N, C-alpha and C positions, 0 to 999 in steps of 0.2 A: 427453975427455968422451964417454961412450957413453950415449946416450939413445935409448930406444925411440920408435917412431912414436907410440905412446900418450902417452908423456911429453911429446914435442914438440907433439902436438895439444892437450894440456892447457895447455901454456905459450902457444901461439899462439891458443888458443880456436878451433880448427878440428877437423875430423874426422881421424882417422888416414888415411882415403882421400885427403884433401887433401894430407897430407904425402907420401903415396906418389906422387900425381900430380906434386907439386912436384919430388920427386926424380927422376922420369922425364921432366921437362920437358914434361909433357902439358898443364899449365895453369900460368899465372903467378899469383903472389900478387896479391890485390887491392891497390890503392893504399893502402888503410888498413893493410895488413899490412906494408908496406915499412919504415916506421920501426922497428917491433918486430923485424924480421928484421936490420936494420942494428945495433940495440942488441945483440941476441943474438950475432951474429957478430963484432961489433967492427969491422966494415967494410961497405962497400956492394958486395955482389956484382953488382950491376946498374949500376955507375957507368958514366956516359956523360960525354963531354966536350962541354959545350954550346959552340956555335960562334957563336951570336948571342943577342940578347936573348930572343927567343921560346923558344929552347932553354933558356936559363938560368931562364926562369920555369917552363917544364914540368918541368925537373930539380928546381927548388926545391919545386914542388907534390908531385912524386913522393917525393922524400926525406922531406918532412914529412907525407905522407899527406893532403894537402889536395885538395878538389875545386876546381874553377874557381869555383864559387859562393862557397865559403868564403874563397879568397884574394881574390877580388874584394871581398867584404865587408871583409876586413882592410885592404885598400888604399883602401877607400872609392870604388870605381869599379863601373861596370856590367859584368856578365859578358860582354856583347858586346864591350866595350872590351878586357877581358882576352883574350878569344878572338882579336881583332884584333891584339893585341900578340904573342901567341904565334905567329900565323900570318904575322907581318911585314907586316900590312896597315895597322897603325897605328904611329905613332911617339909615344912618351910626351912629354907637355908636361914643362916643367922641374919643375913642382910634382909631377907623378906620378913623374918620375924620382927626385926627392928622397924620395918615400915608398917607392919600390922600394929605394933605397939604404938607407933606415933600416930596412927589413925584412930587409936583408942578403941580397937575392937574388943579389947579385954584389959 
């Protein structure tokens, strides 16, 4: 599949300069672009292996293009709690752990 920068820019709804900068590793795609890139490529070119709960939460947010605020809303928790979980400063309650598992974060 040979697509021009212009065609890719239209697909990703970014400028052709952005495509050029992505190709040259000068800038990284925004978190909102990651799900579309994964869909387009059929794989995650940025895949990381999460080592703990905080890493798993960050990876989930990245793959799904979610902000901390959006994921916190989906889990019904405060953003500060989510940040604490990501940074390893908080441990989830059993109820929150059930919500995280229901959201299939891991």
